[in-house]
C-alpha positions in Angstrom: -10.1 -1.6 -32.7 -8.4 -4.6 -32.6 -6.1 -4.6 -29.6 -6.7 -7.7 -27.8 -6.1 -6.3 -24.7 -9.1 -3.9 -25.2 -12.8 -3.9 -23.9 -15.7 -2.8 -26.8 -15.8 0.7 -26.8 -17.0 3.8 -29.1 -20.4 4.4 -30.9 -21.1 0.5 -31.6 -21.6 0.7 -27.6 -23.8 2.1 -25.0 -20.6 4.4 -24.2 -21.3 8.2 -23.1 -19.0 10.4 -25.1 -18.0 13.8 -23.2 -17.2 16.6 -24.4 -14.6 17.8 -26.1 -12.3 19.9 -23.3 -9.1 21.0 -21.3 -8.6 19.9 -17.8 -12.2 18.8 -17.6 -14.1 16.0 -15.7 -17.3 14.0 -16.4 -18.4 14.9 -13.1 -19.4 12.7 -10.5 -21.0 9.5 -11.9 -23.4 7.7 -9.8 -22.4 4.1 -9.3 -25.3 1.3 -9.4 -22.7 -0.9 -7.1 -20.1 0.6 -4.8 -16.7 0.3 -6.2 -14.0 -1.0 -3.3 -11.2 1.1 -3.6 -7.8 0.8 -1.1 -9.8 0.2 1.6 -12.6 2.2 1.3 -15.9 2.3 -1.2 -17.5 4.8 -3.0 -20.9 5.2 -5.1 -19.6 7.5 -7.6 -16.3 8.1 -9.6 -15.3 10.7 -12.0 -13.6 10.4 -15.3 -11.5 13.1 -15.9 -9.8 14.8 -19.1 -5.8 14.4 -18.2 -6.0 10.5 -18.1 -7.2 9.4 -14.7 -10.6 8.1 -13.0 -11.1 9.7 -9.5 -12.8 9.2 -6.1 -14.1 11.6 -3.8 -13.9 14.6 -6.3 -12.3 15.3 -9.7 -8.8 15.9 -10.2 -8.0 18.2 -13.2 -4.6 19.0 -12.5 -1.9 18.0 -14.9 1.5 17.6 -13.0 2.8 14.1 -12.7 4.0 14.5 -9.0 5.4 11.1 -8.3 3.0 8.7 -6.1 2.3 8.7 -2.9 0.9 12.1 -2.7 -2.2 13.5 -0.3 -5.8 14.1 -1.4 -6.1 12.5 -4.7 -7.6 9.2 -4.9 -7.0 7.8 -8.7 -6.4 5.6 -11.1 -3.9 7.1 -13.3 -4.0 5.4 -17.0 -1.9 7.8 -18.3 -1.6 11.3 -16.2 -0.7 14.2 -18.1 -2.0 17.2 -19.8 -4.2 16.5 -22.3 -6.7 18.4 -24.2 -9.5 17.2 -26.6 -10.8 20.8 -28.0 -7.7 21.5 -30.2 -9.0 22.8 -33.8 -12.7 21.8 -32.1 -11.9 18.5 -31.4 -8.6 16.5 -30.7 -9.9 13.0 -29.3 -12.7 11.3 -27.4 -13.5 10.3 -24.4 -15.7 7.6 -23.8 -17.2 5.6 -20.6 -19.8 3.3 -19.4 -20.9 1.4 -16.2 -22.3 -1.9 -17.2 -23.3 -5.6 -16.2 -23.8 -6.7 -19.5 -23.2 -10.7 -19.7 -20.9 -11.2 -22.5 -18.6 -8.3 -20.6 -18.7 -10.0 -17.4 -18.1 -13.2 -18.7 -14.8 -11.4 -20.6 -13.7 -9.7 -17.0 -14.2 -13.0 -14.9 -12.1 -14.8 -17.5 -9.4 -11.9 -17.7 -9.0 -11.8 -13.6 -8.9 -16.0 -13.2 -6.3 -15.9 -15.9 -4.3 -13.2 -14.8 -4.3 -14.3 -11.2 -5.3 -18.1 -11.4 -3.8 -18.6 -7.6 -5.5 -16.6 -5.8 -8.5 -15.3 -7.5 -9.4 -18.2 -9.9 -12.6 -19.2 -8.6 -13.3 -15.1 -8.9 -16.8 -13.8 -10.8 -16.9 -10.5 -11.7 -20.9 -8.6 -11.1 -20.0 -5.4 -12.7 -17.8 -3.4 -14.9 -16.8 0.5 -15.6 -14.9 1.2 -19.0 -13.2 4.4 -19.7 -11.5 5.1 -22.7 -9.3 7.8 -24.0 -9.4 7.4 -27.9 -6.6 9.4 -30.1 -6.5 11.9 -27.7 -3.8 14.8 -28.1 -2.0 17.3 -25.4 -2.3 20.5 -24.4 -0.2 23.1 -26.3 0.1 20.8 -29.6 1.7 23.1 -32.5 3.1 21.8 -35.5 3.4 18.1 -36.0 2.6 18.1 -32.0 -0.9 18.2 -33.8 -0.7 14.8 -34.8 0.2 13.1 -32.1 -2.5 10.8 -30.7 -2.6 8.6 -27.3 -5.5 5.5 -26.7 -5.9 4.0 -23.7 -8.4 2.6 -21.2 -9.4 1.8 -17.6 -11.5 -1.3 -17.1 -12.6 -1.5 -12.9 -14.1 -5.1 -12.5 -15.7 -6.0 -9.3 -17.6 -8.7 -7.4 -19.2 -6.5 -5.1 -16.0 -7.0 -2.4 -12.8 -7.4 -4.2 -12.2 -5.4 -7.3 -9.1 -5.5 -10.0 -8.3 -2.6 -12.7 -6.9 -3.3 -16.1 -4.9 -0.7 -17.8 -5.4 -1.0 -21.3 -2.4 0.3 -24.0 -2.9 0.6 -27.8 -1.1 3.6 -29.0 1.2 5.9 -27.3 3.0 9.0 -29.3 3.2 11.8 -26.8 5.1 11.6 -23.5 3.9 15.0 -22.0 2.0 18.2 -22.8 3.5 21.7 -23.1 3.5 22.4 -19.6 6.1 21.3 -16.5 8.6 22.0 -19.5 7.1 20.0 -22.2 7.7 20.4 -25.6 4.4 20.6 -27.6 5.8 20.1 -31.2 7.2 16.5 -30.0 5.1 15.8 -26.6 8.4 15.2 -25.2 9.9 16.9 -21.9 11.4 16.3 -18.4 7.9 15.1 -17.1 6.6 12.1 -18.8 3.1 11.0 -17.8 2.3 8.7 -14.2 0.9 5.5 -14.2 -0.2 4.1 -11.5 -2.6 4.2 -8.5 -2.8 6.7 -5.1 -4.5 6.1 -2.3 -4.5 9.7 -1.2 -3.1 9.4 2.4 0.5 9.8 1.5 1.5 5.9 1.8 -0.5 4.1 -0.2 0.3 3.6 -4.0 1.6 1.5 -6.8 3.0 2.4 -10.0 3.7 0.8 -13.5 7.6 0.2 -14.0 7.4 2.5 -17.1 6.0 5.2 -15.2 7.2 8.6 -15.7 10.2 7.1 -18.0 10.6 7.1 -21.5 9.6 3.6 -21.6 6.0 4.8 -21.3 6.2 4.7 -25.7 6.6 0.6 -25.0 3.3 0.5 -23.3 1.1 -0.9 -26.2 3.9 -3.9 -26.3 4.9 -4.2 -22.4 4.1 -7.5 -20.9 4.3 -8.5 -17.0 6.2 -11.5 -17.1 4.7 -12.2 -13.3 1.0 -12.2 -14.8 -0.4 -13.7 -17.7 -2.2 -11.5 -20.4 -2.0 -9.6 -23.5 0.3 -7.1 -24.5 -0.6 -3.6 -23.4 -1.8 -4.7 -20.0 -1.3 -3.7 -16.7 -3.6 -6.1 -13.9 -4.0 -4.3 -10.4 -6.2 -5.5 -7.5 -7.5 -2.5 -6.4 -9.3 -3.3 -3.3 -6.7 -3.4 -0.6 -4.4 -0.6 -0.3 -1.2 -1.3 -1.8 2.6 0.3 -0.9 4.7 0.4 -3.8 4.7 -3.2 -5.5 3.3 -5.1 -2.7 0.1 -5.0 -0.1 0.0 -2.4 2.3 1.2 -4.0 5.9 -0.5 -3.1 9.0 0.0 -4.2 13.1 -1.7 -7.1 14.3 -4.9 -6.7 16.1 -4.4 -5.0 19.4 -0.9 -4.2 18.5 0.1 -0.3 18.4 2.4 1.0 15.9 5.7 2.8 16.9 7.5 4.7 14.3 7.9 2.8 10.9 8.3 -0.5 11.9 7.6 -1.4 15.3 4.2 -3.0 16.1 4.2 -3.3 19.7 1.2 -4.7 22.8 1.7 -3.8 26.4 0.9 -6.4 29.1 0.3 -5.0 32.1 -1.0 -8.6 33.7 2.2 -9.7 35.2 3.4 -13.5 33.9 6.4 -15.9 34.6 9.0 -15.5 31.6 7.9 -18.6 29.9 4.0 -17.8 30.0 4.8 -14.0 28.6 6.7 -15.4 25.6 3.7 -18.0 24.7 1.4 -15.8 25.4 3.5 -13.3 22.7 3.3 -16.2 20.2 -0.6 -16.7 20.6 -1.1 -13.1 20.1 -0.1 -12.9 16.4 1.9 -15.1 14.0 5.7 -14.5 14.5 5.1 -12.8 17.8 7.3 -12.6 20.5 9.0 -10.5 23.7 10.4 -7.3 22.4 14.1 -7.0 22.7 15.8 -3.5 23.1 18.6 -3.4 20.6 19.0 0.1 20.7 19.1 3.3 22.8 16.3 5.0 21.2 14.5 1.8 21.3 15.0 1.8 25.1 14.1 5.9 25.8 11.0 5.1 23.6 9.7 2.3 25.8 10.5 4.3 29.1 8.9 7.5 27.8 5.7 5.1 27.0 6.2 2.8 30.0 6.1 5.9 32.3 2.8 6.9 31.3 1.6 3.3 30.7 2.2 2.3 34.1 1.3 5.2 36.4 -1.6 4.0 38.5 0.0 0.1 38.6 1.6 -1.8 41.5 4.4 -0.3 43.0 7.5 -1.7 41.8 6.4 -3.6 38.8 8.8 -4.2 36.1 8.7 -5.4 32.3 10.4 -8.7 30.9 12.7 -7.6 27.8 13.6 -11.0 26.1 17.1 -11.3 27.2 18.4 -14.2 29.4 21.3 -16.6 30.1 19.7 -19.6 30.7 21.4 -21.7 28.8 24.8 -21.2 29.6 25.8 -18.8 32.7 26.7 -15.1 31.8 26.5 -15.7 28.0 23.2 -13.4 27.3 20.7 -14.3 24.2 17.8 -12.6 23.2 14.2 -14.5 23.0 14.7 -14.6 18.8 18.4 -16.8 19.8 20.7 -13.7 18.4 23.6 -13.0 20.9 23.8 -10.4 23.3 26.2 -7.5 22.0 28.2 -6.9 24.9 29.9 -4.1 23.4 26.7 -2.7 22.2 23.8 -0.6 23.8 23.2 -1.6 27.7 21.0 -0.7 30.6 22.1 -2.3 33.2 21.4 -1.2 36.8 24.0 -0.6 39.1 25.4 -4.2 40.3 23.1 -6.1 38.5 25.3 -8.6 36.5 27.1 -8.8 40.1 23.8 -9.9 42.3 23.2 -13.0 40.6 22.5 -15.4 43.8 24.7 -18.6 42.6 23.1 -18.5 39.0 19.4 -18.7 40.2 18.6 -15.3 38.4 18.7 -15.8 34.7 15.7 -13.5 33.0 16.6 -9.9 32.4 13.4 -7.1 33.0 13.4 -3.6 33.3 12.7 -2.4 36.7 10.5 0.4 38.1 11.9 1.4 40.7 15.6 1.7 39.1 13.7 4.0 36.5 13.7 1.1 34.0 17.1 0.2 34.4 17.9 -3.5 33.7 18.0 -6.0 36.0 17.8 -9.9 36.6 15.6 -12.1 38.6 14.1 -15.9 38.2 12.4 -16.9 35.4 9.8 -18.6 37.6 8.2 -17.2 40.3 5.1 -16.3 41.5 6.8 -13.5 43.6 8.6 -11.8 40.8 6.5 -12.0 37.7 6.4 -9.3 35.5 4.3 -7.7 33.0 5.6 -7.7 29.2 5.8 -6.2 25.9 5.2 -8.4 22.9 6.2 -7.1 19.2 5.1 -8.8 15.9 5.9 -8.1 12.2 3.4 -6.2 10.3 1.2 -8.1 8.2 -0.8 -7.6 4.7 -4.2 -6.4 5.5 -6.5 -9.2 5.6 -9.4 -9.0 3.1 -12.7 -9.3 4.4 -13.7 -11.1 0.8 
């Protein structure tokens, strides 16, 4: 093998050669170092015939259902219906765990070169190499018996961070004869999947060529954003991913509502400006929650009715809306104008009972069924509880 992306494998190494098979697996392979994968760590893995390494159990299916999917926690280097037992043997699957100094030095250099800004000081302490060498497809017939693919997974870790190299040398088929495929050409409507699946139906990452005819170009493909040899895709694998980016989560102490809201409720009343400062203190870009739709307003009312069942009578919640700058012209706390034609939930008479402009800050009033009222922004007698919101952010690494 002369491909620059590939790590040494085969008879001249300490590789284990799996027997020929169809929809098979190595079985559970115990690891001397736990491998960090998408927020969890695993002490064993499974090298499966159909082009993947899995965690928590073997994955012997052959249908490349688009990620994300539930249950299967996999590194899919080329997931399709592979068979290494056509005519006795039609391909080889090699695998080994290693802490060989030369391999660790190469892995260290590969990660530092590929990701210098974030991981320029990374030092590999453990590597696992699995190689599918000249493997064939299920249902091969005629010219399809000669079609062969060669690809490799290299798992790299320092005990905390982990990375995986997806290496490709030869791609002559897209899929087996199952799922509508043609066993004589290795083509069909369901090409192989290349990517990572976290197993929770949410977190995943896909190679841009996955499940397309561009898979033929994997041996010469280069990532424009990541330095490295042709035929290699580099992914960090200890942190969960969502599509092409890191998984996003709410800040500590915030609760997720729907797909994009992170909220934290504070029952201790503060002045309006104190509440703003508290939200900014709790999280980067934290601010008072601004109600922009009836759906948001009703969601909050439902929660507030449960949240304040045993709190003081009459306590309300600031909503981040004021006319402090110009009397009668309201703005949200994030400086966006208030849409007078949009959704509102004013209590009867709220806009008229202004006491000569002394009342400037809007709150949801418990006594009025959580309708919007206006009061002074700073007064000890009229402090309110409040709701903070903050954007989701990538999962913080412990490494």
